N, C-alpha and C positions, 0 to 999 in steps of 0.2 A: 571569571578564569583562570582554572589552573594551571597553571605554569610547570608544575611538573609534568602534566600528561604533556604540556605542549611544547618542549624542550628536557632532554635528562638530563641528567642533575647532574651525572659520573663522567656523561658526556663531557660536561661544559670543567670538573675538576683535573682529567686529565686535560682536556685544553691548557688550564691557569697554574696546573704543577704547582698546585702549595693554598694549602688553603686547610686554618690548625695550626697547633703544635703542637704535635702530638700526641694528643687525648680527642677528644670528645669534647666538639665544641660544643656541647650541649652540660657540660657538665662543668668545662668553668662555669657559664652561666646559674649555674645551680650555683654552686659552690664562690663567688666568686662578687656575682651581678644579683643577684635575687632580687634586687628592689627594682630593676626594671620587666619583670617579667611579665608578657601583656603590651608590652608598649616595644612601638621599632621605632629604634633614636639613630637619626639621620643626622644628626646637627654635628661632629663630629668633627668637621673642620671650625667650627665656634669655641668646643668645649668639647674633649675628650670624659670618659667616664671612670671611676676609678674604682681599682676594685676594693675590696670589704677588707680585704687583709691586710692591708695598706694602709688605710684608717687604724684599722686596730694595733696594729704592731705599731701605729708612728700612739696612738692614744697609753702604748703600753711603756711606750718612750717614757715619753716625756713623764709619766707620771714615777715612775722607777727613776730616775736623775735629776737634779739640780741642772737645771740651765740659769745659766744668770747675766747679767749682762756684757757681752764684751767687750767694750772698750774696760772694764775694771779688768783688776789680775789676781782676783778671791777664785779658791778656787771650783766657784762655781762658772766662776766666767772663762777658769780659762778652759774649762768642761764645752764650753758653746765655742768658742775660739777652734779650738782646735779639732771638732766635732766641722763646728763651718769651709774649716783649708781643706778641710778631708773633700768635706762636695767641691767645692770649689775642687778639684784636683779630679771627681768622678766626675765632675761635666764634661771636664780635657779630656778626659782617659775615649768618652761615649760618643764624642765628635775627634779623634784618634791625635790627637795632640797634645800638643805640652804649658805645665807654664815656662819651659825658656820661650816657646813661639807665641803663644798666648795669657792674658788677662781676664779674668774672669771678674765683671765686675756688677753685681744684684743692683736690680732697680724694680719698681713694682710694673713691668711690665714691659711688652716688645715697647710700647709709642712711646711708653721714659725712657727706655733705652732710644730711639730713634731719634728723641731731643735731645738724650745730654750727649751723642755723638756729635748736631748740629751744633748745640752751647758752644762745644766745648772746640768744636774743629777752627782753624787759623783762617777764617777771611779773609781774603784782603784785597780791600775796596777798591774800582779804576778809577785813577787820579791822572788824569791829560790826557794822554797817547799811551799810560802805560795801562795794559787790562789787567783789569782784577778774578781774583776768581769764578769758575765757575762750578755754577749747581747744578747738575744732569739727576733726570732721570725717566723712565724707561713710564709710558702712558697708564702701562699696567702692577700700575702702583698701588695699593696702602694707604687714606691717606693718609696715614700715620712718617708717610713720607713725603708726600706730596705738600702736604703741611708746614713744612720745613721751610718753603718761598716765607712764612710769616718772618719766620731767621734773619730770613739773605734779603727781604726785601727791598728794606733800607737801608741796607750795607753797603750795597755800589757792588754788587753781585750778577754775578750774568744768569737769567735762569732758563733749560733749555731743556723741554721735551721732547723726548727724543721716541717714536712708532719703537718696537720689540723691529719689524724690517725694516727699519732706517740701519737697524746695529749690526745686524746682519748682510744686505746690500751693499756698505759699506764701507766695505771692511778693506782694511791695506795687507798681501803677503807677506812682509813683513814689519817687525817691530819697528817703530820711529829711533833713530838714537836719542841717550841721554842730551838732554838740554841743560848741559852748565850751567848756562846763563839765568835761562829763568824757571828759580824754585816757586813759582807761582801756584798753590795748594791747590787741587781741584777738587773735588769730590762726585761720583757716578754713585749713585742706585738704584738697583733693581731688585726685583725677588727669587728667592731660588725658584716657587711658585708660584701661581697665581694664588690667589684666595678669589677669584673666581670661577676663574674655570677650574682651574687645576694643570692647569700648562705648566711643564719642568722646563725652565730657559737653560741652556747652559750655562751649567758651570769653567765652562772656561773661558767665559767671558768677563769672568774674573782678572788673566794673567794677559786677556786681548786688551785690557782700560790701562786698568798699570802699565802693561807699555806699549801706548799713543799705537795699539795695533788696530785698536776697531777704535766704529765714531761713538760720543762725539770729540775724542780726548787724539786723535787722532789729525785734527784740522784744529787742533791747540792746544800752544806750548805750555811747558811747568809740568809740574810732576803732577800725576792719576791716582786715584785714590776711590779706590771703592768697599760701597757700604751695602753689605747681601742682606737683603728682609728673608732669612729664615724662619718667619715661624710656620707661615703655611705650612715648607716641605717640609719640617722635623716632625713634628703629629704621627707625621705615615711611614717616613723612611730617615734612611740613614743621607752624613751629610761628612763625607773626608775634608777634613782643611787642610791637611796633606793634598788634593789633589787640586781646593783655593783656599789661594789662603787671601782674605777677602781681611781685609783693615780695618773690620764690625761688619759684627753681625751681633743682631739680635733678634734675641728670641723668645717669647711665653712659655712657664712649664706646664700649666694646666692643657695647652693644647698637645700638649706630651702623653703626660699623668692623668691629669683630670686633676688633679690637687699636689699641692696645694694652690691655692690661686691666686691675684694680687702678688702674683712675684715673678719674674721677669730678669733677663740678664742680657750686658754687653760685654760680647766677647772684644778686646782688644789686642790686636795683631803688634805685640809688642816693640815692632818696627816702625807704624807709624806714633808710638805714643808719647815717645819726648817733644812731639811740634803743639801738644791740644795743649790749650791754654786755655787754664780756669780761675775764674773773678770770686765765684764765693769761699769763703774755706771753714764754714763752722762749718758744728759736729763731729768732729774728732777729725777732721783731714786735713787741720796745721800742723805739724811736726812740734812748729813754736810762735807764737806772735805776740803782739804790744796793745794795749786795748784804748793807750795816749796818743801811739805813731802809725805810720803805717809804714810796721815792720812785717812783714809774714813770711815762714816759710812753709814749705808746704810738704805734705806727709813723703816718704821716700817711696815709697810701693802704692805701687801704683791702686791695688783696687782703695784701699784705705785711700786716696788720696780726693774721690770720686766718688766712692759711696756719705751723698753724707746725712750725719745724721747715725743712727743708730738702727740696723736693719733688720725687717721683719727675721732674726734669728730664728722664733719655732717651726718658721714656714720653711726655713731653709732648711731646717736640720731634717721637716718631713721628705726631703727631697730623700734623705737615704733613706727610704721605705718603698721612696717615688717606684727610684732605680730597680732595687730589690724585686718585684714586683712585678715591676716592667719584665727584666730580664729570665726570672723566675718559670711566669705564666708563656713566655713567649718566643724565650729567648734572645731573640733581639730585636732589630729596625730592621735586618732585614729582610726575616718572617717575614714582622707589620707588613714592609712596604709587599710580600708579592701577596699573604693573605687578603689584605686592603685593596689594592689595585685589579685583583681577581674579582672582588666583590661589585668591584667598578669595574670594571670591563661587562661582569656578564650581566649584570641591570642597563648598561651603557647598549648593550648589542639587540637587547629584545625590545627597549623604550626606543629607540632608533628605527626599529624595526615594527613597532607596533602600528597596526588602520585601524580607521575606522571603517564599517560596514561595504565604503562606497572608495576605497582603494587611498581616502586620505590619511595623508602620516598625520596619528596621534602629538608628534613632540619636534618643537624647534628644539634639535642641539644645541649650544653652544661654548664648542669643540673649536683650538685650531687643527688638531690631527682626528685619528680613525679609534684613538683609544689601542696603540698596537704594541707600548712596550712598555714597563715602570717607569724607560727613565727619562720618557716625556710626559709623562699623565701622572699625576697624583690621581689620588682617590674621594675626588671631587666629580660630579656630574653636575649638569648647569643649563638649562632650556626654562621651553616656554609653552605651556598643555594648548592645540590648537585643536579648537571642534570639525565634525565633519563642514562646513563651509570653505574655513580657513580660517578662523579667526581668531585670534588670539585669549587664549581661556585666562583673564587680570588671576595675580600670583594670592588676591587675598585669599579671594573663593574657591582655590586650590589649597591657603592655608588651613581656612575653617573648616573644608572638610577634610583634609589630613586627620585635624585634631578629632573631628566625631573616631576616624577611625584605630586613636591614641596613637597616629606615625609621627613622630615629632624632629620638622625641617622647615628650613630659611629660606627666607623670603627678599624681595627686596635689590639694592643693588650693592649688599655684602660690605661697603666702605670703600670701596674700587669703584666711583664714578668714568675715570680711564677705558676701565674694561667696559664698564654696561656700557660707554657710550658705541664703541666699536662694535661689540657684536651686537646691541640691538639694533645700530645707525639711528640716534639719536645724536645730532647735532647740536652747536655749542648751543644757537637761537635757543631749540627745543629747548633745552634741559630750562633755561632763561623761562620760557614760557611756562615748563611744569610750575617753574616755583612760583612763577605770577597764580596760577591754578590752585596753590595754594600744599604742592605737592611738596614733600622735605627727605629727605635722607626720613627710614622709618618708618613712613607712616601706612598707610593700606593704603593711599590712593597709586591706583596700581593701575592704571588707564588714564591718557588724555586726550580727545583729541584722537577715541581709538586706535593710535598709542601703548604700549607696553611700556610703563616707568622702570620695571623693575624684572626679575625672574624667582623663578625658582629653583633654589638648592641644599642636592641633596650633597652626602658624604660621609664616610667608613670611619670605623676604627678595627680597633685591633677584638675587641668583643662583638664585634660582627658578625650574623652568620649568614648563609647562602637562604634563611627564611627569612630574615630580613629583607633582602631584597626581590620574592617574592611576594612579601605579606604588603608591600610596600605596590607592585606591578601591579597585582591583582586587585589592588585597588582603586588606581587609574584605569585599569581596565573596566570594572566597575562601576565609577561613578565618572568617568572624561570620553570613555569609548563606544558609540553607537556600532549598537550589536545588527551584525553581528560581528565578532569581535575578529581580524586578520592579522596574519605576522607578513613580514615579504621575508618567507625563508630565504628567498637565493638573496638579501641584502644580509644575513646573518650567514650564508657560504662564505662570501666575498668578505667579514670582517674574521672567520675566523682565517681562511688563507692566510691576509694580513697578517693575525700575530702569531701565524703556525713558521712563519719567513722573518720573523722577528726574532721568536723564540730564544731567549737564548737561556745559560747554561746554569739553574740555579743548585745552592744547596740541598740536600734532603732536609725538611725538616726533623721529618720521623724521626731519622736518624736516629738510634739508639747509641752512647756512646759508656760501654760496659768497661767494667772500673775491677781488675782481677786483684785481691791483694792481699799476697799470705804474713798469717799472723804467725812471727815466732817467738821463742820461747823465753820467757824472759834465763836470763845466765847474767851470774856475776861474775864483776876483775877479777875477786878475791884478796883483793888490795889491801892491807891495812891501813890507817891514817897513818904516823909515822910522825911522834911531834918532838925534838928534841932541845934540850934548854938551852938557853945562851950561856956563853960560855965567858966569863969577867976581860971587860976590853974587844969581844966583839959583836959581832950582827949575825943574826942564820935568818934563814927562812923555815919558819916553824909549819905552817901551811897553809894548801892549796888550795883556792876554794874553784870551781866557773857555776856559769848562773846561764847551762843553755836556753832557759825560755825564760825573760825578760821580765825582772819581778817576781820571777817566783822560786821554789827555792834550791840553797845550794848546793852543787855536788864536788863536796870533796873527795880530792885526788895525793894521791904518794908522788908523783909523777906524771911532766905534761906534756906535747907539743907547744910549740910558740909555734902560730898561722903566720899571715902578715896582719892579720886587723889583733889583733891579740894573739892570749889563752887560743886554741883552737877550738872550734865551738861554742864560746863563750859570747854568749848575746847573740847567740844565731836569729836564732825563732821572738817570734810575742805571741802574747795573746793580743785579742780588736775586741769591738764588743760588737755589737748590730750594726751599726754604723761608719766601722771599719777603720774605729779610733783606738791606739793603744793603752790594753791597763795598764793601771801600775796597783802596787800595795797603800800608794792612796787613795782610792776611790775600790779598790777591791779588793781588803786583805785579806780575805781566803785564796789570795797563791799561792802566800806562802804556803801553805799546804800542801802542792805541787810538785814534787823532789823527782824532778826531770832525771832521769840516770844517762850516758853517750857511751855505750860502746864500741869500740871500734874495730875490734873484730868483728861483729856480727853487721858491721856498718849501720846503729841505729839507736834514733833518740827513745826511750823509754819516756813513757807518764803513768804516777805512778801516786795514788795519792790514800787515807786511808777509808774505806772501808768502799772500794771501788777497785775493780780492773786494771790488771795493767793491758798497755796499749803499746806501740811500736808507730815510729813510722820514721821512714829510710832517712838520716844524716848527708847524703850528697844526692841531688835530686839531675839522674840523667836525663839525657838527653827528651830522650823515648817517652819520658813524664814528663816532657815538659805542655800540652793538651789539657790533663789533669791535673796539675796545680795553676791553676789561672794567675795570670803577672794581676798583681792589686797596688794601690797606695797608699801609703801614709804618712803619719810624721811621728817625730822625733828629734824631743830638744828644739824643735822647729824647724827639723828640715827633710827634705821633701825623700820618701826612701824610697826602694823599689822591693817590691817582695813578690813572695807568689806562694798561694794559699794550699794547705796542706792536706786539704781534702775531707771528708763527707764524719768521716766518723775520729781522726782528734777534735773537728768540730758538734761533733756530738757528746763527746768526753768530759767535754769540755761547760758545756751548756748543764748540758745536767749535773756535773758539781759548784757549776756555779750560782743559779739559779736563773740567767736568762744567755740569750744571744750570744754566743760566742765564735769567736773564727780562731785556726790557729794560722798564720802566718812565719814565713821564714825569708833572710835576706835571700834576693835575687841570688847568684852568682854573680853574674857580671854584670851587678851592678854596686858602684865604689861612691863611700861618704866617707867628704875630709874632714876631717880633724878642722875644729873655727880655728884662725891663728888669732892668741892673743897680743902677740904686739906688733908692728912691724920689723924689727929685729926676725923675728919668726920668716924658715924659707921653708921648709917642709913644709906640706903638709897631713899629715898620716891617716891614714885607711884605716876607719873604725867598725868592727859592726854595729849591731843598735841599741851600745852602749849609752851614754848622756850624754859626756864630756872626752871619754880618753882611751884608749887603749886598758889599760889597768889603774885598777884601783889598789892603795896597799896605806895601811896599819902597824902600831907601832905595838907591842904587846906592854910593853911599859906603858904607852900615855890610856889605854886599857884599863889596867889597874888603878890609875890616880884618877883615873873617873867614876869604878867601881867603886873609888874609895867614899867618893865627896856625894854617890847618888847612898851612900851604907851611912855617910853621918848625915841626913838630911831627914828629918822629926816625917811622924805618920807618911813615911812612905816602904811601902813592900822592900828587903834590897832583893836582886838580884846575880848571880852571880857570874863571872866573869867569861865564858863561855858566851853565854844568854844576852852578853853586849857585844861582845866580837860576833854575831851572828847577825844583830840589828844593822850593823854600819858597812855585811855585806862589801869584803872586800874580795879583791883575787888576790893577794898577799896579808902573809900575816909574819911579820918579824919581832926576833925579839932583841930588843936594842940595850942600851944602858940607861937615855932619862928618856923620861917622859916628853911630848911632842919633838923631838930632835929632828925627828924627819923632815918638821916646816923648812928649817932648814937649807935643805940638800938640795943641790943642782943637776946632781947626775950618780949613779949609784950603778955596781958593777951584783948581778945575781948569777953566779956562779961564772960564765963564762960571756953572761948577754949583759951587752952594757944601755941601762936605760938612760931618759929625761926626764926630769923633774916637772912638769909644764903646767901646775900649779898647787895650791890645795883644794881640797874638797870641801864644801861648803852644805850643811845635810840641814835634812828641813824635816814636816813630823815622823817622811816615814818610818825614821827610827823608833817611834817609840809603836813602832809593829811586832809582837813579841814573832819570830820565825816559828816558836813552837806552835802555839795556840791561834794565833794573828787576832789576838785580841791587843784594842788599845791601848798607852798609858803618855802619859807626858813628859817620863823621862826614855834615854836619857840625855834625851833633847833640853829637858833643863836644869838638870846637873851644868850639861860645857855651858852651853851660856851663861850660871853663874859662876862659872871657874876663868872663861876664859871672859869675862865682861859681857856679857854681850855675842860677843864674837863665837858664832857657831861652825867651825870649822873644823876639822877632824878626819885626818889622813889627804894623802895624798896621791895627785895623778903621778901617771908614765907613763913614758910612748919610746919605744921603739930610739934609737940614733938610726935615717938612713941605711947608713951604710954598715948598721950592723941585722937588717931586719932580714938579705937573704942568709944570714947565717946564721941564725937562733933554729936552735937546735929544739931539748927536752929540757926542762926548766923538773926541776926538787929536790921534797924536804930536804933541809940539811945541809944546804947547801952556802954556802959562807956570804954576808954582805958588804960592798970595798961600797962605804957611800961618799961621794967629794963637794961640799960645802961650797956655800954659794961666795962668791967673791962679794970680802967685805970692803 
């Protein structure tokens, strides 16, 4: 039977509002999923499919970059660590939360995440008349949750299975008052979405249980925590943790992306983290321990504390490409939810209305509602087929026939015995009899005593199409329906009416955002830098440099405004790689070939490089530009920074120059990053741009000349001129002083009329070996610096504004006199 003819496809598109992601779905399949051509894959609840571009980009990433064990501290290890941290932020951003609210603990999957939560939960045993902890769970939970009983059964913990109806029917009108006396911890577990039927349980249950407003929490004193099994839900639906602050959220990434597999996470609400009790401490989870004494100090960071051993870091890195592909193809989870729900509902309507020639229905549907809203039903259909005599057709027979048609479905109980019993009406005694008859989970024994032991499940993913639905329905009609095939059109009309009454306003995913940018002509400031020599017995500012883009070339100026974070626009932008990790000259020395210029009069940053067209980006991000400058997270020297992406033109320019996917990002105007306090006496933490350590870096020309002499005296090494050395040290201020390295002993100084505090010496790394004119690497001047200073590699000092002076700061100019104040002896 051709369902194109039976029911117009277009009218279903109108009813369900959303099909595709702005382009023809068949074009997406041709480009990204060529391997499934001729296959109808309907087992997305088990694992969805990965797009081919995801794997290609990932392979390019690990082929081009050297990723080491994140527990080491060498450059390859640091790259791994920073990329993994970027992934953690991206996961939290995906669920609309922050590192201040949740921590990400990587596991081998959702089951391992659930097991970890159960192992570290501080269960209390029942002692005499003192009540112990309760472990409560919905009967419609995956076996991974029910399996917690194995950990609690011998600990004196009360286990209480709860039906979904009991939770809702026994709710209290008001939250129970906090019990200051009884602090016994209890754990309630429920699925955000049933992996059996696709039923979505109210996310409001989270706060209801925590507030002791819902059964069983309202009947039990103590403190209640919630584990929300989100593995099934997040495969095709958004999850906003601002709306449901569950304490533990286990997930598996292959259900969302298809790749990588064997990787999941436990999201832990930081408010609940302090109570967790972990006994095992191997594999990098300890800050310190003694092998001969019972002494152990756990790692301070929650993720480090609970990730035993070396995590699957290459798989974690792959998640960056998984997120990129998902959002690039679909636009986001809201679009996926609408798309997959539309397909599932279309299939549900026709399958549930399909009849044999004698009027007998073809399918027994297992659902708690009528597929009238994506808020209550996921993209899962569960059913058994029925013959014309009203007898169940065993799921194994359906599975075998589906394989002949190259249709992939799932059969059985799907590791959810509670839901299976509830929908199929199987009693506990029957389950035991089925076991005695030889039936176990996952086998092909689909009938015992003429009663089904399981069912058939079809589920949809973001790459599924209406053609998949129709091929499946035609398969059912051709193989299992006694002709002539009939459809209950009255039922279809009732279902359509129910859907229309519950239809919600959704975002049109086909809406295209048009960006209009005016290209401005390059104009020069026309200011020639002035270099003044030092007068005897005085200190003078001889050079001012800003570095608009972190780790890119310097922009030398004669005078420049001082902002709240340092020199105006100094390190306001940075370049990140395809994984969102900051690029520096340590990893990409060609960054020095980018010569950015800031033009205040025309409000633009110019990007310039040899043999490249000059492009510009605006200096300020206006409110109306926020939509085209998406927010992203990155890290600078271990600090989380909130940034905004500067658009595709800048990204393409950088990618072309550097030969790898790159983006230009700018620190968000409303984001504040503060300098780390160096001592307990530090009171104020000045705000920072994207600099590493402090607002300013100052070097002394006399110190440069000394290192130049040391370098010149070293044999078999070509001499570098003084200006080349100055550029390698990448300072903001160059001063003409009296003695080399005397700046190391200053505590304060005034430049012009602006007062600064010396906040420490700058410890140098291999980056000073990058020639800022060519991008080539040398061992100098680090070798000479180390030789002269007996292994010490500090050069220059960090400066900050004193807080009371920052508001008075105006403009700094070359030629300004400097008044230093030595440290107290």
